[in-house]
C-alpha positions as CSV (number, residue, x, y, z in Angstrom):
1,M,0.0,0.0,0.0
2,S,1.4,3.4,-1.0
3,D,2.4,6.2,1.5
4,E,-0.3,8.4,0.0
5,T,-2.9,5.6,0.5
6,Q,-1.8,5.1,4.1
7,E,-2.1,8.9,4.8
8,E,-5.6,8.9,3.4
9,D,-6.5,5.9,5.5
10,G,-5.1,7.5,8.6
11,A,-7.1,10.7,8.1
12,A,-10.2,8.7,7.5
13,M,-9.7,6.6,10.6
14,A,-8.7,9.5,12.9
15,H,-12.0,9.0,14.7
16,A,-13.4,5.7,16.0
17,P,-13.1,2.8,13.4
18,R,-15.8,2.8,10.8
19,R,-18.2,-0.1,11.0
20,V,-18.6,-2.1,7.8
21,L,-21.2,-4.8,7.0
22,V,-20.4,-7.5,4.5
23,V,-23.6,-9.2,3.1
24,D,-23.0,-12.4,1.1
25,D,-24.4,-15.9,1.1
26,S,-20.8,-17.2,0.5
27,A,-18.8,-17.7,3.7
28,S,-15.5,-17.6,1.7
29,Q,-16.4,-14.3,0.1
30,R,-17.3,-12.8,3.5
31,R,-14.0,-14.1,5.0
32,M,-12.0,-12.6,2.1
33,M,-13.6,-9.2,2.4
34,R,-13.3,-9.3,6.2
35,Y,-9.6,-9.9,5.8
36,L,-9.1,-7.0,3.4
37,L,-11.3,-4.6,5.5
38,E,-9.7,-5.4,8.9
39,G,-6.4,-4.8,7.3
40,R,-7.5,-1.2,7.0
41,G,-8.5,-1.0,10.6
42,L,-12.2,-1.2,10.0
43,A,-14.7,-2.9,12.3
44,V,-16.4,-5.7,10.3
45,E,-19.8,-7.3,10.7
46,E,-21.1,-10.2,8.6
47,A,-24.6,-11.2,7.4
48,E,-25.3,-14.3,5.2
49,S,-28.5,-12.9,3.7
50,G,-30.3,-9.6,3.0
51,R,-32.9,-10.2,5.7
52,A,-30.2,-10.9,8.3
53,A,-28.5,-7.7,7.2
54,L,-31.6,-5.7,7.7
55,D,-32.2,-7.1,11.1
56,L,-28.6,-6.3,12.1
57,V,-28.6,-2.7,10.8
58,A,-32.0,-2.1,12.5
59,Q,-30.3,-2.8,15.8
60,T,-26.9,-1.1,15.1
61,P,-26.4,1.2,12.1
62,V,-23.2,0.7,10.1
63,D,-21.2,3.2,8.0
64,L,-20.5,1.1,4.9
65,V,-22.2,-1.9,3.4
66,L,-20.7,-4.3,0.8
67,S,-23.6,-6.5,-0.5
68,D,-23.6,-9.3,-3.0
69,W,-26.1,-8.9,-5.8
70,M,-27.1,-12.5,-6.4
71,M,-28.4,-14.0,-3.1
72,P,-31.2,-16.4,-2.5
73,D,-34.5,-15.2,-0.8
74,M,-33.6,-11.5,-1.0
75,D,-31.1,-10.3,-3.7
76,G,-28.9,-7.2,-3.4
77,L,-31.4,-4.9,-5.2
78,D,-34.2,-5.8,-2.8
79,F,-31.9,-5.4,0.1
80,C,-30.9,-1.9,-1.1
81,R,-34.5,-0.9,-1.6
82,A,-35.4,-2.0,1.9
83,Y,-32.3,-0.5,3.4
84,R,-33.0,2.9,1.9
85,R,-36.4,2.9,3.6
86,H,-34.6,3.3,7.0
87,P,-34.2,6.8,8.4
88,P,-31.5,8.7,6.7
89,E,-29.4,9.0,9.8
90,K,-29.3,5.1,10.0
91,Q,-28.2,4.6,6.4
92,G,-24.6,4.1,5.2
93,Y,-22.7,4.0,1.9
94,V,-23.6,0.9,-0.2
95,I,-21.2,-0.9,-2.6
96,L,-23.0,-3.6,-4.6
97,V,-20.7,-6.5,-5.5
98,T,-21.7,-8.5,-8.6
99,A,-20.4,-10.9,-11.2
100,R,-23.1,-9.6,-13.6
101,E,-22.0,-7.8,-16.7
102,E,-25.2,-6.4,-18.2
103,K,-24.9,-2.8,-19.4
104,S,-28.1,-2.0,-17.5
105,D,-26.8,-3.3,-14.2
106,P,-25.3,0.0,-12.9
107,A,-28.5,1.9,-13.6
108,M,-30.6,-0.7,-11.9
109,G,-28.3,-0.8,-8.9
110,L,-28.3,3.0,-8.5
111,D,-32.0,3.2,-8.9
112,A,-32.3,0.6,-6.1
113,G,-30.1,2.6,-3.7
114,A,-26.5,1.5,-4.3
115,D,-23.8,4.1,-4.3
116,D,-21.0,2.2,-6.1
117,F,-20.2,-1.1,-7.8
118,L,-17.5,-3.7,-7.4
119,R,-17.0,-6.5,-10.0
120,K,-16.3,-10.1,-9.2
121,P,-13.8,-11.7,-9.0
122,V,-12.7,-9.0,-6.5
123,D,-9.4,-7.3,-7.3
124,P,-7.8,-6.1,-4.0
125,S,-6.5,-2.9,-5.6
126,E,-9.9,-1.9,-6.9
127,F,-11.5,-3.1,-3.7
128,H,-9.4,-0.8,-1.6
129,A,-9.9,2.1,-4.1
130,R,-13.7,1.7,-3.9
131,V,-13.7,1.5,-0.1
132,R,-11.4,4.6,0.2
133,A,-13.8,6.5,-2.0
134,G,-16.7,5.5,0.2
135,L,-14.8,6.5,3.3
136,R,-14.0,9.9,1.8
137,I,-17.7,10.5,1.1
138,L,-18.6,9.4,4.7
139,D,-16.0,11.7,6.1
140,A,-17.4,14.6,4.0
141,R,-20.9,13.7,5.1
142,D,-19.9,13.7,8.8
143,A,-18.0,17.0,8.4
144,L,-21.1,18.6,6.9
145,S,-23.2,17.1,9.7
146,A,-20.8,18.5,12.3
147,A,-20.8,21.9,10.5
148,R,-24.6,21.9,10.5
149,L,-24.8,21.1,14.2
150,K,-22.2,23.8,14.9
151,A,-24.2,26.3,12.8
152,E,-27.4,25.3,14.6
153,K,-25.7,25.8,17.9
154,A,-24.3,29.2,16.8
155,L,-27.8,30.1,15.5
156,H,-29.4,29.2,18.8
157,E,-26.8,31.3,20.7
158,V,-27.3,34.2,18.3
159,K,-31.1,34.0,18.8
160,A,-30.6,33.9,22.6
161,L,-28.3,36.9,22.3
162,Y,-30.9,38.8,20.2
163,R,-33.5,38.0,22.8
164,R,-31.3,39.5,25.5
165,I,-30.6,42.5,23.3
166,D,-34.3,42.9,22.6
167,R,-35.0,42.9,26.4
168,D,-32.3,45.4,27.0
169,L,-33.6,47.6,24.1
170,E,-37.1,47.4,25.5
171,D,-35.7,48.6,28.9
172,A,-33.7,51.3,27.1
173,A,-36.9,52.3,25.2
174,R,-38.8,52.7,28.4
175,L,-36.0,54.8,29.9
176,Q,-35.9,56.9,26.7
177,H,-39.6,57.5,26.8
178,S,-39.3,58.5,30.4
179,L,-37.4,61.6,29.1
180,V,-40.8,62.7,27.6
181,P,-43.1,61.6,30.5
182,E,-46.1,63.7,29.4
183,R,-47.6,64.3,26.0
184,A,-49.2,67.6,27.1
185,I,-48.2,70.1,29.8
186,E,-50.2,73.1,30.9
187,V,-48.2,76.3,31.4
188,R,-49.3,79.7,32.4
189,G,-51.1,81.2,29.4
190,G,-50.8,78.2,27.2
191,R,-49.8,74.6,26.8
192,V,-47.0,72.4,25.4
193,E,-47.6,69.2,23.4
194,L,-44.9,66.7,22.7
195,L,-44.5,63.8,20.3
196,L,-41.7,61.2,20.2
197,Q,-41.9,58.1,18.0
198,P,-38.6,56.2,17.5
199,A,-38.3,54.2,14.2
200,H,-36.9,51.3,16.2
201,H,-36.7,50.4,19.9
202,I,-34.7,53.4,20.6
203,G,-33.8,56.5,18.6
204,G,-31.8,59.6,18.3
205,D,-34.6,62.2,18.6
206,L,-35.4,64.2,21.7
207,V,-38.0,66.9,22.5
208,G,-38.4,68.6,25.8
209,T,-39.6,71.6,27.7
210,F,-38.9,73.2,31.1
211,E,-39.7,76.4,33.0
212,I,-37.0,78.1,35.0
213,T,-39.2,81.1,36.0
214,R,-43.0,81.7,35.8
215,E,-42.4,84.2,33.0
216,Q,-40.8,82.0,30.4
217,V,-41.0,78.5,29.0
218,V,-38.4,76.7,26.9
219,I,-39.1,74.2,24.1
220,Y,-36.4,72.4,22.2
221,A,-36.0,69.6,19.6
222,I,-32.8,67.5,19.0
223,D,-32.1,65.0,16.2
224,V,-28.9,63.0,16.6
225,S,-27.4,61.6,13.4
226,G,-27.7,57.8,12.8
227,H,-30.0,55.4,14.6
228,G,-29.8,52.8,17.3
229,I,-27.8,52.6,20.5
230,P,-24.9,55.1,19.8
231,S,-27.5,57.8,18.8
232,A,-29.7,57.0,21.8
233,L,-26.7,57.3,24.2
234,L,-25.8,60.7,22.9
235,T,-29.4,61.7,23.1
236,A,-29.4,60.7,26.8
237,R,-26.3,62.7,27.4
238,L,-27.8,65.8,25.7
239,S,-31.0,65.5,27.8
240,N,-28.9,65.9,30.9
241,Y,-27.7,69.3,29.5
242,F,-31.3,70.4,29.6
243,S,-32.3,68.9,32.9
244,P,-35.3,70.7,34.4
245,N,-34.4,69.5,37.9
246,N,-30.8,70.6,38.1
247,R,-30.4,74.3,37.3
248,R,-26.6,74.2,37.8
249,Q,-26.3,71.4,35.2
250,N,-28.8,72.9,32.8
251,I,-26.8,74.5,29.9
252,A,-29.6,77.0,29.2
253,V,-29.6,78.4,32.7
254,E,-27.4,81.2,34.1
255,I,-27.4,82.3,37.7
256,R,-27.5,86.1,38.0
257,A,-25.4,88.1,40.4
258,D,-28.4,88.3,42.8
259,G,-28.5,84.5,42.8
260,T,-31.7,84.2,40.8
261,P,-31.9,82.0,37.7
262,G,-32.2,83.3,34.2
263,L,-32.0,82.0,30.6
264,R,-28.9,82.3,28.4
265,R,-29.2,83.5,24.9
266,P,-30.1,80.6,22.5
267,D,-27.0,81.2,20.3
268,A,-24.7,81.0,23.3
269,I,-26.4,77.7,24.2
270,A,-25.6,76.3,20.8
271,R,-22.0,77.4,21.0
272,S,-21.6,75.8,24.4
273,L,-23.1,72.5,23.0
274,S,-20.7,72.7,20.1
275,E,-17.7,73.2,22.4
276,R,-18.7,70.2,24.5
277,M,-19.1,68.0,21.5
278,F,-15.5,68.6,20.4
279,Q,-13.9,68.9,23.8
280,E,-15.7,66.4,26.0
281,L,-17.3,63.8,23.7
282,D,-15.3,61.3,21.6
283,T,-17.8,60.6,18.8
284,D,-18.3,61.0,15.1
285,L,-22.0,61.7,15.6
286,Y,-23.5,65.2,15.3
287,F,-27.0,66.6,15.9
288,T,-29.4,69.2,14.8
289,L,-31.2,71.6,17.2
290,A,-34.1,73.9,17.3
291,Y,-34.5,75.8,20.6
292,A,-36.8,78.6,21.7
293,D,-37.5,80.4,24.9
294,I,-40.8,82.1,25.0
295,D,-42.1,85.0,27.2
296,L,-45.5,83.8,28.5
297,D,-46.8,87.3,28.9
298,S,-45.9,88.9,25.5
299,G,-45.3,85.8,23.4
300,A,-41.8,87.1,22.4
301,A,-39.5,84.2,21.5
302,R,-35.8,84.0,21.1
303,L,-34.6,81.1,18.9
304,V,-31.6,79.3,17.5
305,Q,-31.7,76.9,14.6
306,A,-28.7,74.5,14.1
307,G,-29.4,72.4,11.0
308,H,-32.9,71.5,12.2
309,P,-36.0,71.9,10.0
310,H,-37.4,75.5,10.2
311,P,-39.6,76.3,13.2
312,L,-43.2,76.9,12.1
313,L,-45.1,79.9,13.5
314,L,-48.8,79.2,13.7
315,H,-51.1,82.2,13.3
316,P,-54.7,82.3,14.8
317,D,-56.2,82.7,11.3
318,G,-54.6,79.3,10.2
319,A,-51.6,80.8,8.4
320,I,-48.3,79.0,8.9
321,T,-44.9,80.8,8.5
322,P,-41.5,79.0,8.4
323,I,-38.9,81.1,10.3
324,G,-35.2,80.9,10.8
325,D,-32.2,80.7,8.4
326,G,-31.2,77.0,8.9
327,G,-27.7,77.1,10.5
328,A,-25.1,74.3,10.7
329,P,-25.5,71.1,12.7
330,I,-23.7,70.9,16.0
331,G,-20.6,68.7,16.2
332,L,-20.1,68.4,12.4
333,V,-17.7,71.3,12.0
334,E,-15.9,73.1,14.8
335,H,-16.1,76.9,15.4
336,V,-19.1,77.5,13.2
337,P,-21.2,80.6,14.2
338,F,-24.8,80.3,15.5
339,E,-27.2,83.2,15.2
340,M,-30.1,84.0,17.4
341,F,-33.3,85.3,15.8
342,T,-36.6,86.4,17.3
343,A,-40.3,86.0,16.7
344,R,-43.6,86.6,18.4
345,V,-46.2,83.9,19.1
346,P,-49.5,85.7,18.8
347,P,-52.5,85.0,21.2
348,G,-54.3,81.9,19.8
349,G,-51.2,81.0,17.8
350,G,-48.3,78.7,18.4
351,L,-44.7,77.7,17.7
352,L,-44.0,74.2,16.2
353,L,-40.6,72.4,16.1
354,V,-40.5,69.1,14.1
355,S,-37.7,66.6,13.1
356,D,-36.7,65.8,9.6
357,G,-38.5,62.4,10.1
358,M,-41.6,64.4,9.2
359,T,-40.3,66.7,6.5
360,E,-38.3,63.9,4.7
361,C,-40.8,61.1,4.9
362,L,-41.8,59.6,1.5
363,D,-45.4,59.3,0.3
364,R,-46.8,56.3,-1.6
365,E,-45.2,57.5,-4.9
366,G,-41.8,58.0,-3.3
367,A,-41.9,61.8,-3.2
368,E,-40.6,63.6,-0.1
369,L,-43.2,65.4,1.9
370,G,-41.0,68.5,2.5
371,E,-41.8,71.7,4.4
372,A,-44.7,72.6,2.0
373,G,-46.2,69.2,2.4
374,L,-46.1,69.4,6.2
375,I,-47.7,72.8,6.1
376,A,-50.4,71.3,3.8
377,L,-51.1,68.6,6.4
378,L,-51.5,71.3,9.0
379,S,-53.9,73.3,6.9
380,G,-57.4,73.6,8.3
381,A,-56.3,72.3,11.7
382,D,-57.9,73.8,14.8
383,F,-54.8,75.0,16.7
384,R,-56.8,75.6,19.9
385,A,-58.2,72.0,20.1
386,P,-56.0,69.7,22.3
387,G,-54.1,66.9,20.6
388,L,-52.9,68.8,17.5
389,L,-49.7,66.7,17.3
390,D,-51.6,63.5,17.6
391,R,-53.8,64.6,14.7
392,L,-50.8,65.7,12.7
393,H,-49.1,62.3,13.4
394,A,-52.2,60.5,12.1
395,R,-52.3,62.5,8.9
396,L,-48.6,61.9,8.4
397,R,-49.1,58.1,8.7
398,D,-51.9,58.2,6.1
399,H,-49.8,60.3,3.7
400,C,-46.4,58.5,4.3
401,P,-47.2,54.9,5.4
402,A,-43.5,53.9,5.9
403,A,-42.6,57.1,7.8
404,E,-42.2,55.4,11.2
405,D,-40.0,52.7,9.8
406,S,-37.5,55.0,8.1
407,D,-36.7,57.6,10.7
408,D,-37.6,58.8,14.2
409,I,-40.5,61.2,14.3
410,S,-40.6,64.0,16.9
411,A,-42.3,67.3,17.4
412,I,-42.9,69.8,20.2
413,L,-45.6,72.6,20.1
414,F,-46.2,75.6,22.2
415,L,-49.8,77.0,21.9
416,R,-50.6,80.3,23.4
417,D,-54.0,81.0,24.8
418,P,-56.2,83.5,22.9
């Protein structure tokens, strides 16, 4: 036997010895094949008939079967057919041994369930070659089976990991929604409505409001670039900068010389946020911002817009006016200027800040809604009736069915009493 053949045999037999069944009504043929097979280190069983072989494999499956074709009672073809009715995991590789020389024999044998043929009288070299080929196929089959089991185990572990991630994301979503605990808040001389609908479990949008004094209310909207966990983490960090419960931490608050709190200029707030993004936060993310502080007595508003969609000024007669000049997002380019601008919210009117999840949503034809489309959705709305943002959201879903799947949707609205 060549060195190459011995190396193949050693690789094939690295595991427990393969079990081989020799089926032949001739004892001398069985002995001869046993001798050749055991010389290869294989574990050999014998059966003198097809029925005896079926009984044996029903009890203990084997890896390889060498069966004579011409046997009394049950020939090799009938044995193959009966053997292939066993469960696939209990079947082995079948070599049909025959002295027949009909041209149709190979097709008949393959149709019956044989995998290979060996002619009688048996030539030892051909015998070993056929057996080696069968063992290679069995090794490949076992390797595929092991790979399948490994893949199934990995898939099970991945599914378990995703279930844990889903639970964590659900917890994170509840925490994120706690940043907007109320959908409507009454303030002196008006009310504030809030809408926050992430595209996934958690998102990068944030809307909020707070009052530092009884004279003013602040509303703001933030949209962090990207989606998912990194965006949500930055959103949570930014929410701390506008904490309504910690005035010293709130980036919008300044403590005057007499110790009383006041509000910083909106453009100064945007500059401070930009400085913190570049000096304190190691991230490639950026965000847009629309911020307004509103005097509750006069309706005078000071605003800053940093890459966010234009604030919309709602008039009592139903007219809607976009205001602001756009501005650059925060954290995208360092040392960009931010400009404050002013407006007046009239009695019975309002100020609306929305995310680009609204203005950039696509309708059924694939066209972007845009600012004009958003204004059209608001046309005819009763600004004084509670739930304006909920009604706007419902109209948006009708117009852009996939809006909530493509981007976070958020908005905040200040409505001044008539």
